[in-house]
N, C-alpha and C positions, 0 to 999 in steps of 0.2 A: 665492560664498555661504558664510557662516560664521556660527556661533552667536554671540550677543552676549555670553554669559558662559559660564564653564566649568561644565559640568554637575556636580552632586554625585555622590558615590559611591552605588551601589546596594548595599544590604545585605539579606541574607536571614538571619533569626534563627530557628533551629529550625523552619524551614518544612517542613510535612508535608501530604501529601494521601493520604487513604485512600478506597478504593472498596469499601465493605462490609468483607470480610476481606482485601482486597488492598491492600498498602502500595505505592503508586506512587512516592511521595517520602517519605523517612524522616528528618525532622529535619535539613534542610540548614542549615549555617552557611557563608555565602559572602559575600565582599566583592568587588565589581566596581568598580575605580577609575574615577572619572568621566573621560570622554574616551578611554577605552581600547577596544581591539578584543579582546573576550573570547569564547572559544569554549566551549560545552558539548558535549562529545564522548562518545559512547557508543553501544552497540548498540541496536537497536530494543527498546523496552520497558523501557529503563533509567530512565525518568522525566524525561528532558531536556525533552521537549515539554510535559509536564505542568507542569514548573517554569516554562517560558516562559509558558504560559497563565496561571499564577498571577500572574506579574509583570505581564502585560498586563491582568489583571482579568477574564479570560475563564473562570477557574476559581477557585472559592473554596477557600482553604486549610482543611484540617481543624484545623490549629493553626499557631502561629508568626506572625512579623511580616515585613513588607516595608517597608524604608525607602528613600526616594529623597532624598538629601541629609539634611536634618533632619526631613523629613516622613514620618510613618507613613501609607503609602498602602494598607495591608492591606485596609481596608474601602471604599476610594475606588472609585467606579464607573469602569468601563473608559474611558468617553469623557471623564472628568475627569482622567485621568492624563496626564502629559506623556510618554507612551509610545506608539509606533506599531509596527506589525508588518508585515513583508513575508513573505508565504506562498509556498510552492512553486507554488501555482496563482495566477496573476497577478491574477485577479479584476478585470480592467479592464472598463469599460463599452463594449461593442462599437459602440454607436450614437453615442458621443462621439468627438471628435477627441482626439489625444494631448494637446494643450494643455488641453482641457476635462477630461480624465481627471486630469491632474496638479493642476489648479486646483479640482477638485470640492470638496474639504474647505474651501478658502478661500472659495469662493462660498457654501457652506452657512453659514459664519460671517460672511458679508457683509463680507469684507475688501476694501477699496476698490481697492487696486492688485494684485488677485489675478493679473492677466495678467503683470505684470512679474515677480512672485515665481515664477510657474509657469515662465516662460521662463528665469529664472535657474537654476531646478532642472533644466530640460531641458538647458541649456548645460553644467551641471555633469556630467551623464551623457552628454554629447556627442550629444544628439539634438535640438538646437535647430532643425535643418533639417527635422525630421519633425513639427513641431508641428501641421500641418494634416491629417496622415494619420490613418487609423483604425487601431486595433490589429491588425486582420486583415491589414493591409499590411506589418506588421513581422515580423521573425524572432523566434524565441523569446528570444534574447538581448536584442534591443531591447525586447521587451515586458517583460522582467524589469527593464530599466533604467527604463522608464516607471513600473513599480510602485515602484521605489526612489525615483525623483524625487517621486512622489506622497506617499510617506511622509516624505521629508526636507523637503519644502516647508513642512510644518507645524511645523518646528523643534522636534521632541521632544527631551527630555533623554536618552532611551534609545530606540534603534531595535533591535527584535527581529527576527531573521532566522531563520525556521523552514524549514530545508532549502531555501533559496531557489534553489540551483543544481541541484537534483536532477533537473529535467526537461530539462536541457541536455545536449548531447553533450559528449564529452571536450574537444574543442578550445575550444568556447565556454565551458565551465566554467572552464578554465584562464585564458582571457582575462578572464572576469568576476571571478575571484579577484583578479587584479591590479587591476582597476577598482574593486572594492569596497574594497580596501585604500587605494587612492589617494583615493577619495571620503571615506572615514572620516577620513583624515589631514587632508584639506582642510576638512571641516566641523566636526571636533572633537566630534561627537556620540558618546556611548557606544554601541558596537555589541555586541550579544550574539548570537552566531551558533550556532544549534543544528545539529549535523550528526553523521552516523555515519561520515563520510569523514575518516580521520586525516590524509591528505595535505592536504585542504582546510583543516582546522583549523590544522595546523602552518604552512601557507603564509601564512595571513592574520593569525592572532591573535597579540597580544602575550602573552596568558596563556591557557592551556588547562586546563579542569577536566574530568577523566575521570570519568564516572559509570558505576555498575554497580549494578543492582537497587535503585535508589532512593537509593543512597549515593554520596558523593564518594570516589573511590578515590585520586586524587592531583591536586594543582593546582601549576602552575608554568609557566615559560617553555617553549616547544616544545623547545628544545635540551636543557634540563635534564630534561624528562620522557623524552626519547628516550635520552639518554646515561646517566641515573640513574633508571630506573624503580624505584618502591618495591615493586611487587608483580608477580607473574607475569602477572596479567591485563593490567596496563599494558604490561609488556614485550612481550607478544604482540599487544596491540591496536594499539600504535603501531609498525607495521612488524613485521619478523620478528626472532626472537631464537633463538640456539642456547643451550640451557640444559643444562649438564653437572651431573648430581647429584654432590655432594661427600660424602666419607666422613669428613672431619676435616681438621685443620690441624696444622702444626708451626710453631713460632715461632722463627726465627733471630734476631729482633730487628731494629730499624731500620724502614725505610719499607715493607718487604714481608713477607708471610707466605707459607708454602707450603701450598697446598690440595691435597688428595689425591683423585683421581678414578680409579677402576678401577686402582689401584696406580701411577698416574703422578703425579709431583709437578708442580704448576703454580704459577707465581709470581703472587701477587695483591697489589695495592696495599692496604696496611692501611687507608687512608682510605676505601676502597670498602666496608668491612665494615659491615653494619647495626649499630646500637646494640644492645648486649646480647648479641651473638653471642659464644659461648665459643670462644676460640682455643686449641685443644688437640688431642690425638690422637683424641678422640671428640666426638660432638655430643650435646647434652642433649636431653631429650624435647621441650622447647619449640623446639628448632632441628631438628625432625625432617624438614624439607624445605628443605635448603639447596642452592642451585644457583649455579653460575658462569655468567654470561651474556655472550655475545659476539655483536654484530651481524654479519650476513653480510659486510658491506663492510669490517669491521675485521679479518676473517680473511684471511690470505694463503697462497697455495700457494707454498711456498719453492722457489727454484731454486738452482743452483750458485753464482750470483753474488749471492744475496740476503744482506743484512746479517745478522749473528747474531741469533737470536731467543731471548728468555728462555723462551718457551713453545713446545713442539713436540709435535705429535700425529701419529702415522702413520695413514694411511688409504688407501682405494681409491676412485677416482672411479666412481660408479654412474650419473651423468647429467650432461650438459653442455648448457645451453640458451642459445643465442646470441640476444640481444635488442637488438642495435644498439650502444648505448653500452657495454654490459657483457655478460659471460657469467656465468650462474649455474650453479654446480656443486653436486651432492650428493656428499658424501664419506662413505663408511661407515667407522666406527671399529671397532677390533678387538672391542669389546663389542656391536656390532650397531647402535648409534645412528648415524643419518645427520645430518651437519652441513651447513648451507647456506653456501656461499661465493660472494660476488659480487665479481668483479674487472673493472675497467674494460678495455675493448678499446683499450689505449694502445700497441699494437705489441709488447708483451711476449709471450713464448711462452704458448700456451694448452694446457691439459691435455685429454686425451681420455678417453672412457669406458674403464674398465679400467686406467688408469694408477695406479701406486702413488705416492702423494705424501706430503709432510709439510706440515702446516698450522702456521702460527705467528701470533702476535699480540702487540701491545704491552700489557703489564699495565695501563697507564694507561687503556686503551680498553675494559676489561671492567667488569662490575658483579657484585655478589653479592646474591642474594635469600634471605631467611630467613623462611619462613612455616610455621606449624604445619599439619600435615595436617588 
């Protein structure tokens, strides 16, 4: 089963939604390329579901426009849009068979070969052998697949997924992440997935838009957002980050600069510095909150046989948590801050609580954030 033509881009132009004095969505400008898997990611209350509902036609924008391809669909009724939604609650008809659930919309539109199309959709989600069963005879993951087939069978240009995996257990959720990605690539429909789960968004999406308080915080490929977050919020929302407050810089010239943190000089890649950041012995008022960020898995506890490291910080292990594939350490710095270190359990020596250690990292694997207080 595949779409007959490439779907057009979805564009939001200054899209806003106000509820009395509360601004749920504040003038979003967003481009979702046709045929892509796009994720809207953010904490509860950030406006992502309200944005989704406006695209679906279930919520009227206070201002702004929604374009699907060349068509302005801002005022188009929900049932007239080539947009379907899969919700966290499957909303299947309990008295109908799986096949009849999937084909319900086709039957309502009096599509002659609805059975064939519905079976194709069920085969796509690997449930062709369950066509005659009732929803109550299926697991939660299977019911979610039926809901997905029911949405896909109508061949929408855009499929909206509102926290669709939230009701599943961890194992099923991970299986469905892989399945959703496979299905999207096979049918070529634009998927827009709303979630607060950063792992889910980064696993499935080509592009992730991080939302916060009705605004877009950052948009990019998952790896770019993770390795090069633009703000402290993104750095901490997408996984863990160790953020070291910086006091200033010195500039020896070349590819690197020296950042100063608590009297210790640290090598920083010049290309990682945000635009407009003053490189000098002090920081300007507009650079009042400058931090060096290192992900826990980029930090290493250096041993006697470790290669030389450009950056070295002394510390003391305050906690060690074994979790199977890796061990997570908390390491206290001389100034009191604790850094998180995640090291794979690959047979190398592990540290213990109370050990005095030295941490090191590659300057290319850090990032610098500069935000006014």
